[in-house]
N, C-alpha and C positions, 0 to 999 in steps of 0.2 A: 481457586483463582489467585493469581499473584497480583497484588495492588500496592503500588508505591505510595508512601505518604508524601505529601507535597514538600515537606521539609527534609525528606530522607534521601540519601543517595544509595540506599541499600535495596537489593532485590535478590531473590533466591537464585536466579539463573546465573549470576555472575559473582556472588559474594566469594571473596577470597577464602580458600580452604573449604568451600561448601562441596558436599558430595553430589550435588545436582550438577549435571554437565551443561556445558555451554550448547545452546540449541544449534542443530545442524539444519533442520527443515522448519521454516517459519512462514507462516501466513499473516500478512498485515491486512486488517480490515478496518471499516469505519465509513462514514457517510461520504457522499460525493464531495470532492474538494477539500477534505480535512487535512490531507497530506500524506497519503498512503505511499505514493510513489516516491516522495521526497525522503521519507524515512526508510523505506525499503532500499533506495538507492544509496543510502549511507550505510545501512546495516549489512548489505551483501559483501562489500569489500572488507568490512571489519571482520566478518566470519570467513571471507575468502571463499564464498560460494556463488554459483550463478544466480542472476536476478531474472525472475520470470515475471513479465508485466502482462497480466491477464487481458488488459484492455487491447493489447496489440493482436490478440487472437479473436476478439469479438467484433472488430470493426474492419471491413475490407475497404478498398479505395471508394472514395465518394461517401464514406460513412455508412457503406452497406453492411447490414448486419449479416454475419456469418451464421450459418445454420448450426444448431446445437451439437449435432453429431460430428460436424467437422471441428468445432471448437474442442470438443471432449478429446477427440483423437490427438489434436495438436497439443493440448495442455498435458494429456497423459504422457505423451512422448517427451515434453519439456521437463517434466518432473519425475522422470523414471529414475533418475540418479539418487544417491544416497543423501545429497545435500543441495539446498536451494532456499532462496527467499522469494516468495510469491506475493504479489499485492494486487488487490482489485476486488470488486464486488461481482462475483460470477455466481450465477444461480446454483450451479452444481458444486461449488467449492465445499459446502458443508458435508457432502457425502463422498466426494473424490479427493479432496485435499485435506480437509480438517483432520480426519482420522489418522492421516499419515504424518501430521506435523508434530514436532516436538514442543512447539510454542505457537500460540495464536496472539498476536499483538493487537489489541483494540485501541484505536485512537478515539477516545470518548471525550472529545473537547466541547466546551460550551458553545451554544448555538451562535453567539456573536463572533466567536473565533473562527467558526467554520465558515459563515457568511462572508466575513472579511477576507478570508483566504480564497474562497471559491471565485468571489467577485474579482479580486486582484489578479488571480491567475488567468480567468477568461478575458479580461481586459488586455492583459499583456499579450495572451495569444492572438487576440483578434487584431490589435493595433500593430504588433510586430510580425504578424503573419507566420507564426512559428509552425514549422512542419511537424506533424505528429506522426502517428503509426500509419503506414501504408500510404504516405504521402497526404494525408488529410490535414486540413487546417480549419481552425475556427473562423467563421465568417459572421459579419453583422447580421445577416439574415438568420443564422442559427439562434440568435437571441430570442427570436419569436417562436421558436419551437419548444414545446413543453417538454421535450426530452434534453434540453440543454441543461449542462451541469448545475447552474444556478438554481433552476426550477427543481431538479432532482434533490438537490440539497435541502431546500425547503420542504418538499413533500416527504422525504424519507428520513429525515433526522431522528424524528421521534419513534417511527416504527422500526428502524434498525436498532435504536437503543433498547426498545422492548425485546426485540428478537435476540439480540446478543446477550442481554442480561439473562434471558432464560436458558442461555447456553453455557454460562460461566461454569468452569470447573478449574482444576489444578493446572490445566494446560494453558490457561489464559493469562495474559498480562494486560491489565487495564491501565492506560495512561490517560490522565484527566486533563493534561495541559502540555503545551509545547516544552515548558521547562522540565517537566518529568521526562519527556521523551529525550531531550538533550542530555539529562542527567544519566538516563539509562544507557544511552548510546556511548557517552563518554567513559563510562565505567566497565563497558565490556572489554575483555582482553582481545586486542587486535591480533589477527593471525600473522605469524612471523614472516611467512613467505607470500603475503598478499601482493599481487601484481596488478590489481585492478579488477573492476567488476566485469564479469562476463554476462552480458545481457542476452537472454533468449527471447526474442520477440521477431515479429515479421518486419518491424521498422521502428528503431528507437527514435525517440523525439530528438529533432535536429539540434535544438539549442535547449539546455536545461535552464529553468528558472534561476535568476541570480540568488545568491545566498540570502536567506530571510524571506524568500518568496517561495511558497510551496507549490508542489504539483501532486496531482492525484487527489 
């Protein structure tokens, strides 16, 4: 496992002169609302690789759940290339994506940070009626559904931490705070010919959350 010290700007994946290459296939994981899409959206243009938003393949219009076989085919096609950044909690990612990844970035933030972020994100989405994947929008009624991201974050933060801890190896980068995440991103070498992020999804979110407010 690669773990950054809170006071350090150093990481094996990008240290100047290191023999370890910059990753070209990255999976970003973490509990609901921690900021996976936000970090992945910044990382993809730095590496100049396509961004694959897994949530876009899992939810059809009206928040209809897409069957697992269809999702599997779509994600496999989206990640058939040699380079990509994928974000999201997909049940089959550990078997289909993780073994192919150069690096798995785990956003392991404190619970209070996660809850602050997921609450702020959902409030903004609900109030501003942000259009998400496949035309979906968060509605006030969704807050009474136990599958809402806020409730998912509450229910899964501990279980995901246990599960991810059990998977840790040299392909993992564990970031314990937004500060660590910013430091890591800022020290990565930016692709010289990057022209913008190529998003592979069925419908990209219409309006990204303003700077400082996370998504994912």
